[in-house]
FIDO-611471 format. One record per residue (C-alpha): x, y, z; residue number from 1; residue in three letters. Coordinates in pm, 1 decimal. Each point is the difference from the previous one (the first is absolute). Example, Ala and Ser with C-alpha at 12.3 -4.5 7.8 and 13.67 -1.06 7.14 Angstrom:
- 1230.0,-450.0,780.0,1,ala
- 137.0,344.0,-66.0,2,ser
END
This chain:
- -6162.7,1106.2,-5174.6,1,met
- 105.3,-142.3,335.3,2,met
- 349.1,-57.2,-133.1,3,thr
- 29.2,360.9,-112.4,4,his
- -141.0,121.3,331.5,5,ala
- 256.0,-195.9,197.0,6,val
- 278.9,120.4,-224.9,7,ala
- -121.0,357.4,33.1,8,arg
- -39.2,3.0,380.5,9,trp
- 286.4,-226.4,116.6,10,ala
- 266.1,275.4,-26.1,11,pro
- -205.8,226.4,225.5,12,cys
- -18.9,-279.7,260.1,13,ser
- 377.3,-46.9,-15.2,14,val
- 55.2,372.9,34.9,15,ile
- -238.2,16.4,296.0,16,thr
- 175.1,-294.2,169.8,17,ala
- 339.4,157.7,-65.2,18,thr
- -111.4,332.8,146.0,19,val
- -150.1,-175.9,301.9,20,thr
- 324.6,-192.0,59.8,21,leu
- 207.4,313.5,-42.6,22,ala
- -225.0,184.5,245.0,23,ser
- 29.5,-280.2,252.7,24,ala
- 378.2,-0.8,-31.2,25,leu
- 10.5,376.3,35.8,26,ala
- -214.3,-14.6,313.6,27,leu
- 214.4,-276.9,143.8,28,ala
- 316.6,195.8,-73.2,29,thr
- -148.9,311.5,156.3,30,ala
- -99.8,-195.9,309.5,31,ala
- 350.5,-144.6,30.5,32,met
- 150.7,347.6,-39.1,33,thr
- -218.2,140.1,277.3,34,val
- 82.7,-298.5,221.2,35,glu
- 371.3,49.6,-62.2,36,ala
- -27.3,370.8,77.8,37,gln
- -170.1,-77.2,330.8,38,asn
- 245.9,-278.5,84.5,39,phe
- 37.7,-95.9,276.0,40,pro
- -330.1,54.2,178.0,41,ser
- 41.1,-286.1,249.2,42,lys
- 280.1,-203.4,162.5,43,pro
- 223.6,-220.3,-215.1,44,leu
- 114.8,-355.0,73.7,45,arg
- 361.4,-108.4,-53.3,46,leu
- 21.3,-379.6,-7.3,47,val
- 324.4,-140.6,142.7,48,leu
- 94.1,-354.6,-112.7,49,pro
- 303.1,-48.6,226.9,50,phe
- 157.7,97.1,328.5,51,ser
- 357.7,129.2,7.9,52,gly
- 115.0,263.9,-247.3,53,gly
- -323.5,-3.1,-198.4,54,thr
- -198.0,79.6,313.8,55,asp
- 241.5,271.0,114.3,56,val
- 9.0,180.8,-334.8,57,val
- -375.4,-47.3,-41.6,58,gly
- -82.7,159.7,334.1,59,arg
- 243.8,281.0,-71.9,60,leu
- -158.3,88.6,-335.6,61,ile
- -348.9,-39.7,151.0,62,ala
- 84.5,259.6,262.0,63,leu
- 141.6,244.1,-253.9,64,lys
- -286.8,-44.8,-247.2,65,leu
- -256.8,50.3,276.4,66,ser
- 141.4,346.8,65.4,67,ala
- 31.6,85.0,-369.9,68,ala
- -343.8,-122.8,-109.5,69,leu
- -199.3,124.0,297.8,70,gly
- -147.5,-346.1,48.0,71,gln
- 131.8,-282.3,212.9,72,gln
- 187.5,-276.2,-182.4,73,val
- -62.0,-307.6,213.3,74,val
- 260.2,-283.7,-4.1,75,pro
- -179.2,-333.1,-42.6,76,asp
- 224.8,-306.6,55.3,77,pro
- -118.8,-300.2,-201.8,78,arg
- 275.6,-250.5,65.6,79,leu
- 22.6,-354.7,-130.8,80,gly
- 27.3,-212.1,-314.5,81,ala
- 329.0,165.3,-91.7,82,gly
- -173.6,335.0,-40.6,83,gly
- -276.0,-128.4,-225.4,84,asn
- -277.9,68.7,252.7,85,ile
- 87.6,368.3,-19.9,86,ala
- 50.5,-7.5,-376.7,87,his
- -343.1,-153.3,-55.4,88,glu
- -168.7,243.8,238.9,89,ala
- 122.6,297.4,-202.5,90,val
- -75.1,-156.4,-338.5,91,ile
- -362.4,-54.4,108.5,92,lys
- -40.3,349.1,146.7,93,ala
- -177.6,283.0,-180.1,94,ala
- 224.7,186.6,-242.6,95,ala
- -61.3,336.2,164.2,96,asp
- 334.2,72.6,167.1,97,gly
- -119.7,-77.7,351.1,98,tyr
- 174.3,-338.5,20.2,99,thr
- 373.8,-23.7,-64.6,100,leu
- 261.1,-274.6,24.9,101,leu
- 339.7,39.2,161.7,102,met
- 174.0,-223.6,-252.6,103,ala
- 335.6,-177.1,24.6,104,ala
- 179.7,-250.6,-231.0,105,pro
- -235.1,-294.4,76.9,106,pro
- -274.5,176.9,-196.4,107,val
- 191.0,-87.7,-317.8,108,val
- 171.7,-317.0,122.0,109,ile
- -303.4,-189.8,133.9,110,asn
- -192.5,-37.5,-328.0,111,pro
- 321.8,-100.6,-176.3,112,leu
- 55.5,-281.9,248.5,113,leu
- -358.0,-118.2,12.4,114,asn
- -267.6,51.6,-264.6,115,ala
- -258.1,-70.3,270.4,116,lys
- 85.2,334.0,158.7,117,ala
- -288.9,119.1,-215.0,118,gly
- 116.5,345.6,-105.0,119,phe
- 217.7,185.6,-246.7,120,asp
- 188.4,292.9,159.7,121,pro
- 24.1,186.8,-330.4,122,leu
- -368.2,-38.6,-84.5,123,arg
- -175.0,11.1,336.4,124,asp
- 168.4,304.3,154.4,125,phe
- 60.4,362.2,-92.4,126,thr
- 342.6,135.0,93.4,127,ala
- -10.6,302.7,229.7,128,val
- 349.0,73.8,130.1,129,ala
- 333.9,-165.4,67.9,130,leu
- 88.0,95.2,357.3,131,leu
- 346.9,-134.5,67.9,132,gly
- 227.2,-299.1,31.5,133,ser
- 231.6,-178.0,240.3,134,ile
- 289.6,-183.9,-168.3,135,pro
- 104.5,-351.8,87.5,136,asn
- 351.7,-91.1,104.0,137,val
- 178.7,-330.7,-55.2,138,leu
- 179.0,-118.7,314.0,139,val
- 202.3,-310.5,87.4,140,val
- 91.6,-176.6,321.7,141,his
- 348.6,106.8,118.8,142,pro
- 131.6,-352.9,-63.5,143,ser
- -49.7,47.9,-375.7,144,val
- 341.9,114.7,-128.6,145,pro
- -141.3,235.7,-265.8,146,ala
- 66.7,368.8,61.5,147,lys
- -185.1,113.0,-312.2,148,ser
- -282.5,-110.9,-227.3,149,leu
- 252.9,-93.8,-268.8,150,arg
- 182.6,-227.0,244.2,151,glu
- -330.7,-158.2,110.6,152,leu
- -92.4,-77.6,-358.9,153,val
- 342.1,-155.3,-59.4,154,gln
- -37.9,-221.8,306.7,155,ile
- -344.0,-109.5,-122.3,156,ala
- 144.9,-86.0,-340.4,157,lys
- 290.9,-192.5,147.0,158,asn
- -221.7,-195.4,240.9,159,gln
- -341.2,-54.2,-164.6,160,pro
- -277.2,-83.9,245.6,161,gly
- 208.5,60.6,312.9,162,lys
- -123.6,350.0,86.2,163,leu
- -353.3,52.1,133.1,164,thr
- -227.8,300.4,11.6,165,tyr
- -294.6,69.3,227.9,166,gly
- -320.1,181.4,-95.9,167,ser
- -345.5,91.9,123.6,168,gly
- -144.5,-286.1,-203.1,169,gly
- -78.6,-88.1,-360.6,170,val
- -100.8,310.4,-194.1,171,gly
- 137.6,248.9,250.0,172,ser
- 200.4,286.5,-144.8,173,val
- 316.4,-122.5,171.8,174,asn
- -41.3,-347.5,-149.2,175,gln
- -62.4,138.5,-348.3,176,leu
- 299.0,232.8,36.7,177,ala
- 224.0,-294.6,88.4,178,ala
- -135.6,-199.0,-294.3,179,glu
- 67.7,297.8,-225.9,180,leu
- 357.6,8.4,126.9,181,met
- 39.4,-372.7,-70.4,182,lys
- -134.9,45.8,-352.8,183,ala
- 224.3,297.8,-74.2,184,leu
- 312.8,-170.7,133.5,185,thr
- -86.9,-356.7,-105.6,186,lys
- 64.6,-131.6,349.4,187,thr
- -159.4,-273.1,211.2,188,asn
- -91.3,120.7,351.3,189,ile
- -247.8,-199.8,205.4,190,leu
- -321.7,161.9,125.8,191,his
- -104.7,-32.5,365.2,192,val
- -346.2,157.4,48.2,193,pro
- -102.2,150.3,334.2,194,tyr
- -335.4,135.9,115.1,195,lys
- 125.6,357.6,-38.8,196,ser
- 303.4,192.5,-118.6,197,ala
- 65.8,103.3,359.6,198,thr
- 29.3,-364.8,105.2,199,ile
- 221.1,-55.9,-304.3,200,gly
- 229.6,274.7,126.3,201,leu
- 18.4,-177.7,335.9,202,val
- 92.1,-313.3,-193.1,203,gly
- 286.9,184.7,-166.9,204,ala
- 123.1,139.3,332.2,205,met
- -2.4,-346.1,159.1,206,ser
- 174.2,-161.4,-296.3,207,gly
- -296.2,-216.8,-105.1,208,glu
- 29.7,160.5,-343.9,209,val
- 285.7,181.9,-169.1,210,asp
- -189.7,279.0,-175.1,211,ile
- -316.5,201.4,41.9,212,val
- -142.5,302.8,-179.7,213,ile
- -199.1,230.7,227.2,214,val
- -104.7,363.4,37.9,215,ala
- 293.2,226.6,74.6,216,gly
- -166.7,131.4,314.7,217,ser
- 8.1,-352.1,148.5,218,ser
- 370.8,-44.0,-72.4,219,val
- 153.3,308.6,163.5,220,val
- 9.4,-100.8,370.3,221,pro
- 128.2,-351.4,-70.7,222,tyr
- 262.1,122.3,-245.7,223,ala
- 135.5,232.0,268.3,224,lys
- 28.3,-297.8,236.0,225,glu
- 174.1,-205.5,-275.5,226,asn
- -270.9,-264.2,22.0,227,arg
- -43.8,24.9,-377.9,228,val
- 214.6,147.5,-276.0,229,arg
- -185.2,214.6,-256.9,230,pro
- 140.1,-40.1,-351.5,231,leu
- -228.3,196.0,-231.3,232,ala
- -302.7,230.9,-15.7,233,val
- -250.5,-122.8,-259.1,234,leu
- -75.8,346.9,-133.4,235,asp
- 154.8,271.7,-213.5,236,ser
- 108.4,206.0,303.4,237,lys
- 178.0,-80.2,322.5,238,arg
- -186.9,-1.1,331.4,239,val
- 79.9,296.7,224.2,240,ala
- 7.2,-220.3,310.4,241,ser
- 245.2,-240.6,-169.7,242,leu
- 219.4,242.3,-197.3,243,pro
- 289.0,-244.3,-37.3,244,gln
- -211.5,-265.5,-174.8,245,val
- 15.0,24.0,-382.7,246,pro
- -298.9,-42.3,-228.8,247,thr
- -44.8,-301.7,-223.8,248,thr
- 80.5,224.0,-297.0,249,ala
- 332.4,91.0,159.9,250,glu
- 51.9,-371.0,59.9,251,ser
- -45.1,-91.7,-365.6,252,gly
- -367.0,-110.2,8.9,253,leu
- -207.4,306.3,-95.7,254,pro
- -302.7,-217.3,-84.7,255,gln
- -18.1,-134.5,354.1,256,leu
- -245.3,251.1,145.2,257,val
- -265.2,-80.3,259.8,258,ala
- -169.8,262.3,212.5,259,val
- -298.9,-2.9,229.7,260,asn
- -221.1,264.1,-159.9,261,trp
- -325.3,156.1,112.3,262,tyr
- -271.0,158.1,-211.6,263,met
- -362.8,106.4,10.5,264,leu
- -241.6,-183.2,-227.4,265,leu
- -372.4,55.7,-54.0,266,ala
- -265.7,-222.5,-156.8,267,pro
- -0.2,-3.7,-381.0,268,ala
- -206.5,275.3,-166.4,269,ala
- 41.8,248.7,285.2,270,thr
- -56.6,346.7,-158.9,271,pro
- 317.7,165.9,-121.3,272,arg
- -73.0,327.1,178.6,273,ala
- -8.3,-184.4,333.0,274,ile
- 319.2,-189.3,-83.9,275,ile
- 171.6,329.8,-82.6,276,asp
- -109.1,154.5,330.5,277,arg
- 121.0,-297.7,201.1,278,leu
- 327.4,-8.1,-191.8,279,asn
- 67.5,370.7,53.2,280,ala
- -64.0,-21.3,373.9,281,glu
- 207.2,-318.9,31.3,282,ser
- 297.3,160.8,-175.5,283,val
- -22.6,300.4,233.9,284,lys
- -27.7,-225.7,304.6,285,ala
- 307.1,-204.9,-90.9,286,met
- 200.8,319.8,-53.5,287,ala
- -59.3,123.9,356.5,288,leu
- 311.6,8.4,214.9,289,thr
- -142.0,-213.5,280.7,290,asp
- -126.6,-256.6,-251.1,291,thr
- 341.8,-27.6,-161.7,292,arg
- 165.4,-32.1,341.1,293,glu
- -240.5,-275.5,106.8,294,arg
- 64.6,-194.1,-319.7,295,leu
- 375.8,55.9,27.3,296,ala
- -10.4,-150.0,349.1,297,ala
- -130.4,-318.3,-166.6,298,met
- 281.8,8.7,-253.9,299,gly
- -227.6,122.8,-277.2,300,gly
- -55.4,291.9,-232.4,301,glu
- -318.4,173.6,-115.0,302,pro
- -102.1,-10.4,-364.7,303,ala
- -154.0,257.4,-230.3,304,thr
- -201.8,-137.8,-290.1,305,ala
- -304.2,82.6,-210.1,306,thr
- -280.7,-256.0,-33.2,307,pro
- 143.4,-97.4,-340.5,308,glu
- 350.1,-45.9,140.0,309,gln
- -142.4,-202.2,288.4,310,thr
- -190.0,-222.7,-244.4,311,ala
- 314.4,-45.1,-210.5,312,asp
- 199.2,-100.3,308.6,313,phe
- -270.3,-247.9,103.9,314,leu
- 5.6,-153.4,-347.6,315,arg
- 380.4,-22.2,-4.3,316,ser
- 2.4,-178.9,336.9,317,glu
- -271.6,-239.1,-119.8,318,tyr
- 198.1,-84.6,-312.8,319,glu
- 338.2,-21.6,175.7,320,arg
- -109.6,-234.0,279.3,321,trp
- -209.2,-192.1,-250.1,322,gly
- 315.4,-86.2,-194.2,323,arg
- 178.1,-110.7,317.8,324,val
- -293.1,-219.5,103.8,325,ile
- -41.5,-156.9,-343.5,326,arg
- 369.8,-53.7,-64.8,327,asp
- 51.5,-146.6,347.0,328,gly
- -309.4,-219.4,-13.9,329,gly
- -108.7,147.7,334.0,330,ile
- -347.5,-97.2,122.0,331,lys
- -194.9,76.6,313.4,332,ser
- 3.8,-261.7,273.0,333,glu
END
């Protein structure tokens, strides 16, 4: 009799549990919807992992979002550990839209270089909006006879190991870009790491190294003084401030692309309605005339992207630099 009783009543228990779970999910969804509708009801925090361009663009978008959202977006610099202090702070924050990361390429590069970084950029963040980018430019010291990227590659092939390039250190975008160039052209160019790309540029101007890849905005004044010779823009479009400098595609290396990009990321599982609101306001902010002018003054351009397009771009950068790091056997120091 007990067996029959269990058999007879078990389905009702399952149904009750299912209904209870469904009710709980419905209530949770409703609560999230209400929260998203009321978002934001308090100030937001924008975590900044770096100084320089990341800080400038971060403070600019914080100012614009503050006006658009009706709540202050407070810049919160968390410098150090190659950006990982900031990355970890956002990953551990509540997934409610009130903590955002001003992300740059190291968010995908760091975990590729070092498994101990302790995070996965594709798993631990939700993409909000791609904000813009500043292309890098390859320059040489005036003593280098090359007047084009093609000529530079030919010199490197004819004299393996003679040319040197400076960078901001192992794992920096400019180092990875140079390694990508070496892989694409099958050349041997020696790496000289500096503490920053800016110091690497000084090294190129003084003749300590032959080549350096740096942000276009850093190149302009020194190119005008003929202290360096720009050979190629590592992007699909020329830089307005260096109109005479061809792109890598025009120079026969369309795969050699390396830009300093900026995007907003939120903790994983942030409600979609909040992501959509933040994305919409970010797109509007980057389209404003004064925003575009400020970015143009840095040699950059604003971007317009949905959360899905932003996530796709993040994934493509993760996979692209991952190949360069693996193929080049590059490891963190």
